[in-house]
C-alpha positions, -999 to +999 in steps of 0.1 A: -608-169-143-574-175-126-592-186-094-611-213-114-580-224-131-561-226-098-590-246-082-592-270-112-554-276-113-553-282-075-584-305-076-571-325-106-537-329-089-552-342-056-576-365-075-546-379-094-528-386-061-559-404-048-564-424-080-527-435-082-528-444-045-560-464-050-544-483-079-514-491-058-536-506-032-555-527-057-529-538-082-502-562-071-467-549-079-478-513-085-464-489-060-470-451-061-464-439-026-441-442-009-421-442-041-398-472-047-367-449-053-358-412-055-353-411-092-384-432-100-414-420-120-434-424-089-412-400-069-412-374-097-449-378-103-458-375-066-436-343-062-452-328-093-487-337-083-483-325-047-468-292-058-496-290-084-520-293-056-504-270-030-491-241-051-525-234-069-542-238-035-520-210-022-527-188-052-564-195-049-563-186-012-547-153-019-569-144-049-601-155-032-594-138+001-618-112+013-620-096+047-649-113+064-681-097+075-690-128+097-690-123+134-657-120+151-635-119+120-604-106+139-606-134+165-609-160+136-579-145+118-558-144+150-568-179+160-565-193+125-530-177+120-519-192+153-531-227+142-516-223+107-482-213+121-481-239+149-494-267+127-472-262+096-443-251+117-445-284+137-450-304+105-418-290+090-399-294+122-410-330+126-403-337+089-368-323+092-361-343+124-372-374+106-351-365+076-366-351+044-356-381+023-370-405+049-403-386+047-405-392+010-400-429+009-362-434+011-354-460+037-332-442+062-343-458+095-376-462+113-382-432+136-398-441+170-384-414+193-395-379+200-428-370+183-429-405+169-432-420+204-467-406+207-480-409+172-469-429+141-479-400+120-472-368+138-465-349+106-501-356+094-515-346+128-496-313+128-506-306+092-543-310+102-538-282+128-523-260+101-551-269+077-577-259+103-560-226+107-558-220+070-595-228+066-604-203+094-584-176+077-596-182+042-633-190+049-638-196+012-658-227-001-634-235-029-604-234-005-623-254+021-630-281-005-593-284-013-582-283+023-607-310+031-592-331+003-557-326+019-570-336+053-586-367+038-554-375+019-535-374+052-561-395+069-558-422+042-520-420+036-511-444+064-532-471+048-510-469+018-477-464+037-481-490+064-476-521+042-445-505+027-432-497+062-439-533+073-420-546+043-391-523+049-387-527+086-404-560+094-409-569+130-394-536+142-423-518+126-449-544+137-438-539+173-439-501+169-473-503+153-487-524+182-474-499+208-480-465+192-513-452+179-517-443+142-525-406+150-530-399+187 
């Protein structure tokens, strides 16, 4: 029962993020992400929805976990743990180097050096590595569905973010965009 509730809360949260992002792409003057300001309803809503997605996903992963009887479970756990630690570790490190506030829509300068010299979205790329590791460890259908939604969200997020970045940074961002690939 708790597993189903965790799954539904997480799924509804990610669907809400997708829906609000889609509305922001279609409705002139409506912006969801990046939020227009720290104290805005968009900022508070995104934080709530993202936490409503990730926290139940963690709970679901723990509750649904069973030691695998599939071939090579130890290798899958070791490799998955390595990917999870490397991916999410890099994602946090890159986010902190960019600035936590900058990562969540506050204009604090366009980052083009370090990790951002090779990819315009290195946090998303690193997170995909972590997600792959998480999926290998969990090996549960419900968790895989939610992790796939997270991966898709990070695949589509630049489409929502890029117009905002162009509006905030103008020619500097257009030059950067022409020189550095979206992902890798």
